[in-house]
ROLUMLO-287940 format. One record per residue: residue number from 1; residue in one letter; chain; x, y, z of N, C-alpha, C in turn. Coordinates in Angstrom, 3 decimals. Layout:
% residues N
[node NUM; A; A; [X; Y; Z]; [X; Y; Z]; [X; Y; Z]],
...
% end
This chain:
% residues 108
[node 1; M; A; [67.443; 153.542; 56.889]; [67.705; 154.213; 58.120]; [67.514; 153.243; 59.274]],
[node 2; V; A; [68.394; 153.249; 60.192]; [68.373; 152.359; 61.344]; [67.657; 153.059; 62.487]],
[node 3; D; A; [66.685; 152.345; 63.067]; [65.961; 152.907; 64.211]; [66.826; 152.779; 65.457]],
[node 4; A; A; [66.683; 153.731; 66.315]; [67.406; 153.692; 67.585]; [66.774; 152.625; 68.483]],
[node 5; I; A; [67.577; 151.884; 69.187]; [67.098; 150.837; 70.075]; [66.988; 151.427; 71.469]],
[node 6; S; A; [65.784; 151.412; 71.981]; [65.602; 151.943; 73.330]; [65.796; 150.825; 74.347]],
[node 7; N; A; [66.183; 151.201; 75.517]; [66.387; 150.231; 76.595]; [65.074; 149.543; 76.965]],
[node 8; E; A; [63.987; 150.322; 76.943]; [62.691; 149.752; 77.324]; [62.223; 148.714; 76.309]],
[node 9; A; A; [62.394; 148.978; 75.025]; [61.975; 148.030; 73.994]; [62.799; 146.744; 74.090]],
[node 10; L; A; [64.089; 146.906; 74.318]; [64.963; 145.743; 74.460]; [64.581; 144.920; 75.688]],
[node 11; L; A; [64.306; 145.605; 76.793]; [63.903; 144.921; 78.014]; [62.580; 144.186; 77.811]],
[node 12; Q; A; [61.648; 144.806; 77.099]; [60.357; 144.181; 76.831]; [60.526; 142.928; 75.967]],
[node 13; Q; A; [61.378; 142.995; 74.960]; [61.625; 141.821; 74.122]; [62.258; 140.696; 74.921]],
[node 14; M; A; [63.181; 141.048; 75.805]; [63.827; 140.027; 76.632]; [62.816; 139.368; 77.570]],
[node 15; Q; A; [61.902; 140.165; 78.131]; [60.883; 139.606; 79.015]; [59.942; 138.682; 78.252]],
[node 16; E; A; [59.591; 139.058; 77.036]; [58.729; 138.207; 76.212]; [59.432; 136.895; 75.876]],
[node 17; M; A; [60.715; 136.980; 75.578]; [61.479; 135.764; 75.295]; [61.549; 134.878; 76.534]],
[node 18; Q; A; [61.733; 135.473; 77.690]; [61.796; 134.710; 78.938]; [60.462; 134.020; 79.207]],
[node 19; K; A; [59.362; 134.719; 78.949]; [58.041; 134.118; 79.139]; [57.849; 132.927; 78.219]],
[node 20; S; A; [58.297; 133.043; 76.974]; [58.132; 131.921; 76.043]; [58.982; 130.735; 76.465]],
[node 21; V; A; [60.165; 130.994; 77.003]; [61.011; 129.903; 77.496]; [60.373; 129.268; 78.716]],
[node 22; D; A; [59.848; 130.092; 79.628]; [59.191; 129.567; 80.825]; [57.963; 128.755; 80.460]],
[node 23; T; A; [57.199; 129.220; 79.488]; [56.010; 128.501; 79.047]; [56.395; 127.155; 78.457]],
[node 24; G; A; [57.449; 127.106; 77.680]; [57.914; 125.838; 77.107]; [58.371; 124.882; 78.175]],
[node 25; A; A; [59.062; 125.384; 79.187]; [59.530; 124.527; 80.275]; [58.358; 124.011; 81.086]],
[node 26; S; A; [57.366; 124.875; 81.345]; [56.213; 124.415; 82.120]; [55.379; 123.433; 81.319]],
[node 27; A; A; [55.342; 123.590; 80.004]; [54.608; 122.638; 79.171]; [55.266; 121.269; 79.243]],
[node 28; A; A; [56.599; 121.236; 79.209]; [57.294; 119.955; 79.325]; [57.049; 119.344; 80.694]],
[node 29; T; A; [57.067; 120.172; 81.728]; [56.828; 119.674; 83.071]; [55.403; 119.159; 83.207]],
[node 30; S; A; [54.431; 119.887; 82.659]; [53.047; 119.425; 82.751]; [52.851; 118.156; 81.926]],
[node 31; S; A; [53.587; 118.022; 80.831]; [53.513; 116.801; 80.036]; [54.046; 115.614; 80.832]],
[node 32; E; A; [55.140; 115.835; 81.560]; [55.690; 114.765; 82.388]; [54.703; 114.396; 83.489]],
[node 33; R; A; [54.055; 115.415; 84.078]; [53.057; 115.139; 85.115]; [51.879; 114.373; 84.526]],
[node 34; A; A; [51.466; 114.724; 83.318]; [50.352; 114.026; 82.675]; [50.727; 112.567; 82.421]],
[node 35; D; A; [51.984; 112.330; 82.008]; [52.436; 110.957; 81.798]; [52.378; 110.168; 83.097]],
[node 36; E; A; [52.842; 110.799; 84.194]; [52.821; 110.130; 85.486]; [51.386; 109.862; 85.926]],
[node 37; Q; A; [50.509; 110.840; 85.729]; [49.121; 110.658; 86.123]; [48.469; 109.555; 85.309]],
[node 38; F; A; [48.739; 109.522; 83.997]; [48.171; 108.469; 83.158]; [48.683; 107.111; 83.610]],
[node 39; G; A; [49.971; 107.033; 83.890]; [50.540; 105.772; 84.371]; [49.915; 105.339; 85.681]],
[node 40; N; A; [49.692; 106.296; 86.575]; [49.072; 105.968; 87.855]; [47.634; 105.504; 87.681]],
[node 41; V; A; [46.899; 106.155; 86.804]; [45.507; 105.775; 86.566]; [45.446; 104.376; 85.965]],
[node 42; F; A; [46.288; 104.105; 84.986]; [46.262; 102.793; 84.342]; [46.730; 101.708; 85.309]],
[node 43; S; A; [47.736; 102.014; 86.113]; [48.207; 101.055; 87.110]; [47.113; 100.762; 88.135]],
[node 44; K; A; [46.399; 101.799; 88.549]; [45.304; 101.620; 89.500]; [44.207; 100.749; 88.889]],
[node 45; L; A; [43.905; 100.970; 87.617]; [42.896; 100.169; 86.926]; [43.299; 98.697; 86.897]],
[node 46; I; A; [44.551; 98.436; 86.584]; [45.033; 97.048; 86.543]; [44.945; 96.404; 87.922]],
[node 47; N; A; [45.313; 97.155; 88.953]; [45.234; 96.617; 90.314]; [43.801; 96.330; 90.725]],
[node 48; E; A; [42.865; 97.197; 90.329]; [41.457; 96.968; 90.654]; [40.912; 95.729; 89.945]],
[node 49; V; A; [41.294; 95.549; 88.688]; [40.860; 94.362; 87.945]; [41.437; 93.108; 88.591]],
[node 50; D; A; [42.705; 93.166; 88.954]; [43.342; 92.030; 89.609]; [42.657; 91.707; 90.930]],
[node 51; Q; A; [42.340; 92.746; 91.693]; [41.679; 92.547; 92.979]; [40.296; 91.923; 92.806]],
[node 52; S; A; [39.541; 92.381; 91.809]; [38.200; 91.809; 91.598]; [38.292; 90.350; 91.160]],
[node 53; Q; A; [39.314; 90.011; 90.379]; [39.486; 88.612; 89.984]; [39.888; 87.745; 91.170]],
[node 54; K; A; [40.725; 88.293; 92.053]; [41.102; 87.542; 93.258]; [39.902; 87.325; 94.173]],
[node 55; E; A; [39.059; 88.354; 94.314]; [37.861; 88.212; 95.139]; [36.919; 87.162; 94.564]],
[node 56; A; A; [36.786; 87.149; 93.248]; [35.936; 86.138; 92.608]; [36.500; 84.750; 92.836]],
[node 57; D; A; [37.804; 84.621; 92.755]; [38.453; 83.321; 92.981]; [38.237; 82.850; 94.412]],
[node 58; V; A; [38.372; 83.755; 95.365]; [38.167; 83.398; 96.773]; [36.725; 82.975; 97.011]],
[node 59; S; A; [35.777; 83.699; 96.403]; [34.362; 83.344; 96.609]; [34.042; 81.977; 96.000]],
[node 60; I; A; [34.672; 81.649; 94.873]; [34.470; 80.321; 94.274]; [35.012; 79.237; 95.210]],
[node 61; K; A; [36.205; 79.480; 95.765]; [36.795; 78.499; 96.684]; [35.936; 78.334; 97.938]],
[node 62; Q; A; [35.388; 79.453; 98.443]; [34.531; 79.371; 99.622]; [33.268; 78.576; 99.316]],
[node 63; L; A; [32.698; 78.791; 98.147]; [31.497; 78.046; 97.766]; [31.820; 76.559; 97.590]],
[node 64; A; A; [32.962; 76.262; 96.995]; [33.348; 74.865; 96.755]; [33.638; 74.121; 98.055]],
[node 65; T; A; [34.133; 74.824; 99.064]; [34.441; 74.171; 100.335]; [33.232; 74.085; 101.251]],
[node 66; G; A; [32.106; 74.682; 100.824]; [30.888; 74.578; 101.618]; [30.749; 75.671; 102.664]],
[node 67; D; A; [31.456; 76.742; 102.496]; [31.357; 77.868; 103.432]; [29.956; 78.481; 103.321]],
[node 68; N; A; [29.249; 78.547; 104.445]; [27.869; 79.040; 104.436]; [27.776; 80.557; 104.314]],
[node 69; S; A; [28.883; 81.270; 104.467]; [28.840; 82.738; 104.386]; [28.785; 83.225; 102.940]],
[node 70; T; A; [28.991; 82.314; 101.985]; [28.984; 82.692; 100.566]; [27.805; 82.029; 99.864]],
[node 71; S; A; [26.995; 82.854; 99.212]; [25.862; 82.310; 98.459]; [26.234; 82.230; 96.981]],
[node 72; I; A; [25.468; 81.489; 96.235]; [25.701; 81.343; 94.801]; [25.536; 82.696; 94.109]],
[node 73; Q; A; [24.579; 83.483; 94.585]; [24.357; 84.808; 93.996]; [25.579; 85.706; 94.172]],
[node 74; D; A; [26.214; 85.639; 95.347]; [27.425; 86.434; 95.576]; [28.559; 86.009; 94.650]],
[node 75; V; A; [28.680; 84.700; 94.464]; [29.735; 84.185; 93.590]; [29.507; 84.639; 92.152]],
[node 76; V; A; [28.275; 84.501; 91.676]; [27.956; 84.912; 90.307]; [28.177; 86.405; 90.139]],
[node 77; F; A; [27.761; 87.191; 91.143]; [27.943; 88.643; 91.079]; [29.432; 89.008; 90.997]],
[node 78; K; A; [30.238; 88.378; 91.829]; [31.677; 88.679; 91.814]; [32.334; 88.224; 90.516]],
[node 79; L; A; [31.896; 87.099; 89.978]; [32.427; 86.636; 88.693]; [32.069; 87.609; 87.571]],
[node 80; E; A; [30.833; 88.068; 87.556]; [30.414; 89.028; 86.532]; [31.144; 90.353; 86.684]],
[node 81; Q; A; [31.322; 90.788; 87.916]; [32.047; 92.031; 88.163]; [33.491; 91.920; 87.669]],
[node 82; A; A; [34.123; 90.805; 87.938]; [35.490; 90.593; 87.468]; [35.550; 90.541; 85.947]],
[node 83; D; A; [34.562; 89.891; 85.333]; [34.522; 89.787; 83.873]; [34.317; 91.148; 83.216]],
[node 84; V; A; [33.396; 91.929; 83.759]; [33.130; 93.258; 83.195]; [34.347; 94.167; 83.345]],
[node 85; S; A; [34.979; 94.138; 84.508]; [36.150; 95.007; 84.711]; [37.305; 94.581; 83.806]],
[node 86; F; A; [37.480; 93.279; 83.598]; [38.537; 92.813; 82.704]; [38.258; 93.226; 81.263]],
[node 87; N; A; [37.004; 93.071; 80.826]; [36.644; 93.463; 79.453]; [36.794; 94.964; 79.241]],
[node 88; M; A; [36.481; 95.756; 80.275]; [36.659; 97.197; 80.172]; [38.145; 97.541; 80.028]],
[node 89; M; A; [38.975; 96.902; 80.834]; [40.410; 97.160; 80.748]; [40.946; 96.739; 79.376]],
[node 90; K; A; [40.461; 95.629; 78.866]; [40.898; 95.166; 77.555]; [40.454; 96.130; 76.451]],
[node 91; A; A; [39.256; 96.688; 76.568]; [38.772; 97.656; 75.585]; [39.601; 98.937; 75.630]],
[node 92; I; A; [39.974; 99.366; 76.823]; [40.825; 100.556; 76.957]; [42.183; 100.294; 76.322]],
[node 93; R; A; [42.729; 99.129; 76.577]; [44.015; 98.771; 75.973]; [43.933; 98.778; 74.456]],
[node 94; D; A; [42.860; 98.203; 73.912]; [42.697; 98.161; 72.461]; [42.593; 99.561; 71.872]],
[node 95; K; A; [41.849; 100.443; 72.545]; [41.724; 101.826; 72.065]; [43.065; 102.541; 72.111]],
[node 96; L; A; [43.832; 102.306; 73.157]; [45.159; 102.921; 73.256]; [46.083; 102.425; 72.151]],
[node 97; L; A; [46.026; 101.141; 71.867]; [46.852; 100.593; 70.795]; [46.446; 101.151; 69.438]],
[node 98; D; A; [45.141; 101.287; 69.217]; [44.666; 101.873; 67.957]; [45.140; 103.319; 67.818]],
[node 99; A; A; [45.054; 104.073; 68.915]; [45.501; 105.471; 68.881]; [47.000; 105.549; 68.627]],
[node 100; Y; A; [47.766; 104.652; 69.249]; [49.212; 104.619; 69.046]; [49.544; 104.307; 67.586]],
[node 101; K; A; [48.864; 103.316; 67.023]; [49.106; 102.954; 65.628]; [48.760; 104.115; 64.684]],
[node 102; E; A; [47.659; 104.806; 64.994]; [47.272; 105.941; 64.176]; [48.304; 107.063; 64.218]],
[node 103; V; A; [48.825; 107.332; 65.414]; [49.862; 108.360; 65.559]; [51.112; 107.940; 64.785]],
[node 104; M; A; [51.469; 106.680; 64.854]; [52.672; 106.215; 64.159]; [52.499; 106.313; 62.646]],
[node 105; T; A; [51.309; 106.032; 62.141]; [51.109; 106.159; 60.682]; [51.083; 107.618; 60.269]],
[node 106; M; A; [50.639; 108.504; 61.146]; [50.643; 109.941; 60.829]; [52.060; 110.482; 60.737]],
[node 107; Q; A; [52.971; 109.916; 61.521]; [54.350; 110.391; 61.530]; [55.147; 109.867; 60.336]],
[node 108; S; A; [54.666; 108.816; 59.714]; [55.402; 108.222; 58.586]; [55.263; 109.040; 57.334]],
% end
């Protein structure tokens, strides 16, 4: 026996289908936003590391030229700061590569 199709039931099913389509579209949009945010964060990290290395380089040049505004302690501090930030960025890169490799082996 075939059940009668009511207008309300049909309308409710259509609304549920529309919600699932909207949810899928918003998920794709949020994924794109997450990609952009990740790219911005990583780009900012690279720029900060580059800036700290440039500051360390400038402080070394100032110390070598005899500039009295730069002390040896400041130079060492800036060199260590640049080294730590570079090592942190390198560790993040390594973790990302490991995660990428793991995902690729899972897909195989």
